[in-house]
C-alpha positions in Angstrom: -14.9 -15.2 -39.2 -14.6 -12.6 -36.5 -13.5 -13.7 -33.1 -15.3 -12.4 -29.9 -12.9 -9.9 -28.4 -12.3 -10.4 -24.7 -13.6 -7.5 -22.7 -11.0 -5.1 -21.7 -9.8 -4.9 -18.2 -8.9 -1.8 -16.5 -5.2 -1.3 -16.1 -2.9 0.4 -13.5 -2.8 3.5 -15.8 -6.5 3.7 -15.6 -6.4 3.6 -11.9 -3.7 6.2 -11.7 -5.7 8.6 -13.9 -8.6 8.3 -11.3 -6.7 10.7 -8.9 -9.1 13.2 -7.6 -12.1 11.8 -9.7 -14.9 9.3 -8.9 -13.7 7.3 -5.9 -12.1 3.8 -6.8 -14.2 0.9 -5.5 -12.0 -2.1 -4.4 -12.6 -5.3 -2.8 -10.6 -8.5 -2.0 -11.5 -11.8 -3.5 -9.9 -15.2 -3.5 -12.0 -17.4 -5.3 -13.6 -17.6 -8.8 -17.4 -17.3 -7.6 -16.7 -14.3 -5.5 -14.4 -12.6 -8.4 -17.6 -12.9 -10.6 -19.7 -11.3 -7.9 -17.6 -8.4 -7.4 -16.2 -7.8 -10.9 -19.1 -5.6 -12.4 -19.0 -3.1 -9.4 -15.2 -2.8 -8.7 -12.4 -1.1 -10.3 -9.7 -3.0 -8.5 -9.9 -6.6 -7.1 -7.1 -7.4 -4.8 -6.1 -10.9 -4.2 -5.0 -10.1 -0.7 -2.8 -12.2 1.7 -5.7 -11.8 4.1 -6.6 -15.1 2.4 -4.4 -16.8 5.0 -6.7 -15.6 7.8 -10.0 -15.4 6.0 -9.8 -18.9 4.3 -7.0 -20.9 5.7 -7.5 -20.1 9.4 -4.0 -18.6 10.1 -3.5 -16.2 13.0 -1.9 -13.4 10.7 -0.8 -13.0 7.1 2.7 -13.9 7.9 2.4 -17.7 7.0 0.9 -17.0 3.5 3.2 -18.5 0.8 3.8 -17.8 -2.8 2.0 -21.0 -3.8 -1.0 -20.0 -1.9 -1.2 -16.6 -3.6 -0.6 -18.1 -7.0 -3.4 -20.6 -6.3 -5.9 -18.0 -5.3 -4.7 -15.6 -8.0 -5.5 -18.0 -10.9 -9.0 -18.8 -9.4 -9.8 -15.0 -9.2 -8.3 -14.4 -12.7 -10.9 -16.9 -14.1 -13.8 -14.8 -12.7 -12.7 -11.3 -13.9 -13.4 -9.5 -17.0 -13.6 -5.8 -16.0 -11.6 -5.0 -12.7 -8.0 -4.7 -12.5 -6.4 -7.5 -10.5 -3.8 -6.7 -8.0 -2.0 -9.7 -6.1 -0.3 -9.3 -2.7 3.4 -10.1 -2.5 3.5 -12.4 0.7 5.9 -11.9 3.7 9.5 -12.9 2.8 9.1 -12.7 -1.0 10.4 -9.3 -1.6 12.2 -7.6 1.5 15.7 -9.3 0.9 16.5 -7.3 -2.2 15.1 -5.6 -5.3 16.2 -8.8 -7.3 14.3 -11.0 -5.1 11.3 -8.9 -5.4 11.4 -8.8 -9.1 11.7 -12.7 -9.4 8.7 -13.3 -7.3 6.7 -10.4 -8.7 7.2 -11.5 -12.1 6.3 -15.1 -11.1 3.1 -13.8 -9.4 2.0 -11.9 -12.6 3.0 -14.6 -15.2 1.3 -17.4 -13.3 -1.8 -15.6 -12.2 -2.6 -12.9 -15.0 -2.5 -10.2 -12.5 -2.0 -6.7 -13.7 -0.1 -5.5 -10.8 1.4 -6.5 -7.4 1.1 -5.0 -3.9 3.8 -4.7 -1.4 4.0 -3.2 2.0 6.4 -0.4 3.3 7.3 3.0 2.4 10.7 4.8 2.5 12.4 1.3 3.4 10.7 -0.1 0.0 11.3 2.8 -2.2 14.4 1.4 -3.8 12.6 -1.9 -4.5 9.5 -0.2 -5.9 11.7 1.8 -8.3 13.5 -1.3 -9.5 10.1 -3.1 -10.1 8.6 -0.2 -12.0 11.5 0.3 -14.1 11.2 -3.3 -15.1 7.6 -3.2 -16.2 6.1 -4.4 -12.9 3.2 -2.1 -11.8 3.3 -1.6 -8.1 0.5 -0.7 -5.6 2.0 0.5 -2.4 0.7 -0.1 1.2 1.7 2.2 4.2 0.3 3.0 7.6 -0.7 -0.2 9.2 1.1 -2.9 7.5 -0.2 -6.3 8.5 3.0 -8.1 7.6 4.9 -5.9 10.2 2.5 -6.4 13.1 5.4 -8.0 15.3 7.5 -4.8 14.8 4.3 -2.6 15.3 3.3 -4.2 18.4 -0.1 -5.3 16.9 -3.0 -3.8 14.8 -2.6 -0.3 16.1 -3.5 3.0 14.6 -0.5 4.4 12.8 0.4 8.0 12.3 -1.1 9.7 15.4 0.9 12.8 16.8 4.5 13.1 15.8 4.3 9.7 13.9 2.2 11.5 11.2 5.5 12.5 9.7 6.7 9.0 9.1 3.6 7.8 7.4 3.4 10.9 5.2 7.1 10.4 4.4 6.4 6.8 3.6 3.5 7.6 1.2 5.7 10.4 -0.5 8.5 7.8 -1.1 6.2 5.2 -2.5 4.6 7.6 -4.9 8.0 9.2 -6.0 9.4 5.8 -6.5 6.7 4.9 -9.3 3.8 3.3 -7.6 0.5 3.9 -9.4 -1.5 4.0 -6.1 -1.1 3.4 -2.4 -3.2 1.8 0.3 -3.5 3.8 3.5 -4.5 1.5 6.4 -5.7 2.4 9.9 -4.5 5.9 9.8 -6.2 9.2 11.3 -8.6 10.7 8.9 -6.9 14.1 9.0 -3.6 12.5 8.0 -5.2 10.3 5.2 -6.8 13.7 3.9 -3.4 15.4 4.0 -1.5 12.5 2.3 -4.3 12.4 -0.4 -3.7 16.3 -0.9 0.1 15.9 -1.1 0.9 13.0 -3.4 0.3 12.6 -7.2 -1.2 9.0 -7.1 -4.5 7.8 -5.7 -4.8 6.9 -2.2 -7.1 3.8 -1.3 -8.3 4.0 2.2 -9.0 1.1 4.6 -9.8 2.6 8.0 -8.6 5.9 6.7 -10.9 8.8 5.3 -13.7 9.1 3.0 -11.6 11.8 1.3 -9.2 9.3 0.0 -9.2 8.5 -3.8 -10.8 5.0 -3.2 -11.8 2.5 -0.5 -11.1 -1.2 0.0 -12.3 -3.8 2.3 -12.0 -7.4 2.8 -15.0 -9.0 1.0 -15.6 -11.4 3.9 -15.7 -8.8 6.3 -18.3 -6.6 4.4 -20.5 -9.6 3.7 -20.4 -10.7 7.4 -18.7 -14.0 6.6 -15.5 -13.6 8.7 -16.5 -13.2 12.3 -13.3 -14.1 14.2 -12.9 -10.3 14.7 -14.3 -7.2 13.2 -12.1 -4.1 12.9 -14.0 -0.7 13.4 -13.6 0.2 9.9 -14.9 -3.2 8.5 -18.6 -2.2 7.8 -20.7 -5.3 7.2 -23.2 -4.7 4.5 -24.7 -8.2 5.1 -24.6 -10.8 7.6 -24.3 -13.8 5.3 -22.3 -15.8 8.1 -25.5 -15.8 10.3 -27.7 -16.6 7.3 -25.5 -19.7 6.3 -25.4 -20.9 9.8 -29.3 -20.8 10.1 -29.3 -22.7 6.6 -26.9 -25.5 7.7 -29.1 -25.8 11.0 -32.2 -26.2 9.0 -30.6 -28.7 6.7 -29.2 -30.8 9.6 -32.8 -30.8 11.2 -34.3 -31.9 8.1 -31.9 -34.8 7.6 -32.2 -35.9 11.2 -36.2 -35.9 10.9 -35.8 -37.7 7.4 -37.6 -34.7 5.7 -34.6 -34.4 3.4 -34.4 -35.8 0.7 -38.1 -35.3 0.0 -39.7 -37.2 -3.1 -38.9 -34.4 -5.3 -35.2 -34.7 -4.6 -34.8 -38.4 -5.4 -35.1 -40.5 -8.6 -37.6 -43.2 -9.7 -36.5 -46.7 -11.2 -38.1 -45.4 -14.6 -36.8 -42.2 -16.2 -40.3 -41.2 -17.2 -41.8 -41.6 -13.8 -39.7 -38.7 -12.2 -37.7 -35.7 -13.5 
């Protein structure tokens, strides 16, 4: 009796091998239904700490906990069969030491089924990335605008303009040399993103960067028009599902108040044969 083989998911090495090839398609997901929706079209699905803002109403990502990431990671894992699942390490879970980072990264991967973790920071985090990758923890880097550092950066500002370009380039190179399999470039000038992409050996994944990056990522609730608290310039909305949902809820409320819902076809008769 032959068992049905589970479909093979993409691995960090598959993503690494896409450098300079067909652009990588990446989106966030936080729930099983959304994971199922994006799986077929995405190469990478990120369980992002943006879940704190998008689903939990937090003002930033700083309040996201390990427990929140594990809960949502487990949900996303149930909905994927193809894409590589990467999970964000939340603020405070990796900055203290490489050893702290390993303990938390290992826990995230073991309890969620993620194929890799993502952490923010460049030169300052190179030692930690090297420590993790030497211990079989695949790491996706994240440089440029790093949302967990908004207090230090003075808000959600473009990074790498003018003389600051050298810092972002150094961060990206440090991440690549430390062993990361890819790196997110967030909110940096397009010319700088193109330069970084040309000068490092791992794929760059842009968000507010350049079409010349090796891949692109967006927050799924932004691109579906579900999260409307604010919309960054780079967050193209491919649909306005928030507006459609609002209209549907209003129509439902009107039907309930007018006693049009439930209609006869939505209720049950005394006799099973009298109504389906």
